[in-house]
C-alpha positions in Angstrom: 7.4 9.0 -33.8 8.4 7.9 -30.4 5.3 7.1 -28.2 5.4 7.3 -24.3 3.5 5.7 -22.5 2.6 6.3 -18.4 1.2 5.4 -15.8 0.4 7.8 -12.6 -1.4 6.3 -9.7 -2.2 9.3 -7.3 -3.2 7.9 -3.7 -5.2 10.0 -1.5 -5.0 9.0 2.2 -7.9 10.0 4.5 -7.6 10.0 8.0 -10.7 10.2 10.6 -10.5 10.8 14.4 -13.9 11.6 15.3 -17.3 9.7 16.9 -17.2 6.6 19.1 -16.9 4.2 16.3 -14.3 5.8 13.9 -15.6 4.9 10.0 -13.8 6.0 6.9 -14.3 4.2 3.4 -15.7 0.8 4.1 -13.9 -0.1 7.3 -15.6 0.8 11.2 -13.1 1.1 14.3 -14.2 0.8 17.8 -13.4 2.1 20.2 -12.2 5.6 19.1 -8.7 5.5 21.4 -7.2 3.7 23.9 -5.8 4.8 27.2 -3.9 2.3 29.7 -3.6 3.9 32.8 -2.8 1.0 34.9 -5.9 -1.1 35.1 -5.6 -3.7 32.1 -2.5 -4.4 30.5 -4.2 -6.0 27.0 -6.7 -3.9 25.0 -9.1 -5.0 22.0 -10.0 -2.7 18.8 -12.4 -4.3 17.0 -12.8 -3.9 13.3 -15.5 -4.3 10.6 -15.9 -4.2 6.8 -19.3 -3.2 6.1 -18.4 -2.6 2.7 -19.1 -5.2 0.0 -15.5 -6.2 -1.1 -13.1 -8.0 0.8 -10.5 -5.5 2.2 -7.2 -5.7 3.7 -5.3 -3.8 6.2 -1.7 -3.3 7.2 -1.7 -1.7 11.2 1.4 0.3 12.1 2.1 2.8 14.6 2.5 6.3 13.2 3.2 10.1 15.2 1.1 13.1 15.0 0.8 16.2 16.7 -2.2 18.2 17.3 -2.5 21.7 16.3 -4.5 24.8 18.0 -7.3 24.4 15.6 -7.5 20.3 16.4 -5.5 19.9 13.0 -3.6 16.5 12.9 -0.2 16.8 11.4 2.5 13.8 10.9 5.8 13.8 12.8 8.9 12.2 13.5 9.8 9.6 15.9 12.7 12.4 16.7 10.3 14.8 17.3 11.2 15.9 21.3 7.8 18.3 22.2 5.9 14.8 23.1 6.3 11.6 24.2 5.1 8.5 22.0 3.5 5.3 23.7 4.8 2.9 20.7 7.6 1.5 22.2 5.9 0.2 25.0 2.6 -1.4 22.8 2.9 -4.1 21.0 -0.2 -5.4 18.7 -1.1 -8.2 16.6 -2.1 -9.2 14.3 0.0 -7.5 11.9 -2.7 -7.6 9.1 -6.1 -7.7 9.0 -8.4 -8.9 5.7 -11.9 -8.9 6.0 -14.6 -10.1 3.7 -18.1 -8.4 3.9 -19.6 -7.8 6.6 -16.7 -9.6 8.7 -15.4 -8.5 12.0 -12.4 -9.0 13.7 -10.3 -7.7 16.8 -6.7 -6.7 17.6 -5.4 -7.5 20.4 -2.7 -4.2 22.2 -0.4 -5.0 24.7 1.2 -2.7 27.3 4.9 -3.6 28.1 8.0 -2.5 30.0 5.5 0.1 31.7 7.7 0.0 34.8 10.8 1.6 33.1 8.6 4.9 32.0 8.5 8.2 34.2 5.0 9.8 35.0 3.6 11.4 32.5 1.5 11.0 29.3 2.4 8.7 26.4 0.8 8.8 22.5 1.3 7.5 19.3 -1.3 6.5 17.0 -2.7 3.3 15.5 -2.9 3.4 11.4 -5.4 1.1 9.9 -4.0 1.6 6.1 -5.9 0.0 3.2 -4.0 -2.2 0.8 -5.4 -2.5 -2.9 -4.4 -5.0 -5.5 -2.1 -3.7 -7.7 -1.6 -4.4 -10.7 1.8 -5.8 -12.4 4.4 -3.2 -13.9 4.2 -2.9 -17.4 0.4 -4.4 -17.7 -1.6 -2.3 -19.9 -5.0 -0.4 -18.9 -8.1 -2.0 -20.4 -8.6 -0.5 -23.2 -5.4 1.6 -23.6 -3.4 -1.2 -26.3 -4.0 1.8 -29.0 -3.8 4.6 -26.5 -0.6 6.9 -26.6 0.4 9.7 -23.7 -0.6 9.5 -20.2 -3.0 7.2 -18.7 -4.2 8.3 -14.8 -5.4 6.1 -12.6 -6.9 7.6 -9.3 -6.9 5.3 -6.6 -8.3 6.2 -2.9 -6.3 4.4 -0.1 -8.5 5.1 2.9 -7.2 4.8 6.5 -8.3 5.6 9.8 -5.4 6.5 12.7 -6.6 6.0 16.7 -5.0 7.4 19.1 -3.1 5.1 21.9 -2.1 6.3 25.3 -0.6 5.4 28.0 -1.0 7.2 31.3 2.1 6.7 34.0 1.3 8.4 37.5 -2.0 10.4 38.8 -4.0 12.4 36.5 -4.1 16.3 37.5 -6.2 17.9 34.5 -8.3 21.0 34.5 -10.1 22.9 31.8 -12.0 25.7 30.9 -13.9 27.7 28.4 -13.3 31.1 27.3 -13.2 33.9 24.2 -16.9 32.9 23.3 -17.8 35.0 19.9 -21.0 34.2 18.1 -20.9 34.8 14.4 -23.0 34.7 11.4 -21.5 35.9 8.3 -23.9 36.3 5.1 -27.0 34.9 4.1 -25.7 31.1 3.7 -23.5 30.3 6.4 -25.2 29.0 9.1 -24.4 30.5 12.8 -22.2 29.8 14.9 -20.3 30.0 18.3 -16.6 30.3 18.5 -14.3 29.4 21.6 -11.6 27.9 23.5 -11.0 25.4 25.5 -7.9 25.5 27.9 -6.0 23.0 29.3 -3.7 22.1 31.8 -1.8 19.6 33.8 0.0 16.6 33.2 -2.8 14.5 30.7 -4.7 15.2 27.6 -8.8 15.9 28.1 -11.6 14.7 26.4 -15.2 15.2 26.5 -18.7 16.4 24.4 -19.6 19.8 23.8 -23.2 20.9 24.0 -24.5 24.3 23.0 -28.4 25.4 24.6 -30.2 28.0 23.0 -31.5 30.1 26.1 -34.5 32.8 26.7 -35.8 33.8 29.8 -38.4 32.1 31.2 -38.0 29.2 28.6 -37.0 26.1 28.8 -33.6 26.1 26.9 -33.1 24.7 23.4 -30.2 22.4 22.3 -28.7 24.0 19.1 -25.4 21.7 19.0 -23.7 19.0 20.2 -19.8 17.7 19.1 -18.7 14.6 21.3 -15.3 13.0 21.7 -13.4 16.6 21.9 -9.6 16.3 22.4 -7.4 18.4 23.6 -3.7 16.5 23.7 -0.5 16.7 25.2 1.2 19.5 25.5 -1.2 21.9 23.8 -2.4 24.4 26.5 -5.7 25.1 24.3 -7.7 23.9 21.3 -10.1 26.4 19.3 -13.2 25.7 18.4 -15.7 26.4 15.9 -19.2 25.2 15.9 -22.3 25.4 13.6 -25.5 25.9 15.2 -28.6 24.2 14.0 -31.2 26.6 12.7 -34.4 25.6 14.4 -37.7 27.2 13.9 -38.6 30.5 16.5 -35.0 30.7 17.3 -34.2 34.3 17.0 -30.2 34.1 17.8 -30.2 37.8 17.5 -31.7 37.8 21.4 -31.3 35.5 24.6 -27.6 33.8 25.1 -25.9 30.8 24.5 -25.1 27.8 27.3 -22.1 26.1 26.7 -21.3 22.9 28.6 -18.0 21.0 28.1 -19.0 17.4 30.3 -17.2 14.1 30.5 -19.3 11.3 29.4 -16.9 9.0 30.9 -18.0 10.1 34.2 -21.5 10.5 34.1 -21.3 13.4 31.7 -20.0 15.2 34.6 -19.9 19.0 33.6 -16.0 19.9 33.4 -16.1 23.2 32.6 -19.8 25.8 31.3 -20.2 29.4 30.0 -22.3 31.9 29.1 -22.7 34.3 26.5 -25.4 36.8 25.6 -26.3 37.4 22.0 
């Protein structure tokens, strides 16, 4: 009888783009994106290990594209639908090892920007967890007398943050449209659906706040989503935002007021819209 012994390592990569500081697994990263607009040549990304074990992260540039629903997917350097920033950026160090509760910064430097034509250039700085791998052929604990297939699931965590170069003056506008309220089934939370429309030469970022409004009553905040981006070259992004169910609120009457604001500019309202319930 022939005995076969296989080791299959399934690797899952989780990538997160959200909130003011990104966190995945035990790694915390601040800020969530870097933008070089001519005012700075060097910026820093701060990493912190909030876990209980020492961890090592390899750092590299990757390319992603956002679809109309805000989902990212990987593309190659040869994709011609957008301009990439990595050729005009360099960073150091390229590998970071952090003990528990230890922090370190990674410097990112803009180079040869005078060679770039006006427009937006974007790549994503990717921080990938490096696991200690068992030597090839070494048995798993307790498996010396086993036969068949051994499956070891080892999650590999990663965080990607957008790193952007802006050349030239910004000419960007945004609007909200196609608002629709939904509540399907007894268990599903009420939600508001709408579209953020973008036009101009750069991406746009902001926060979304939804207030429930009854005539003569003080507006009540029922949803808040921070750090929403519509990246070039996309002309719009579809949003579905669940609403908080608060005692006393009846989503069968009144209205919803939606604001798209710029937190980098004292929460200036970029666009707003109302819809009746």
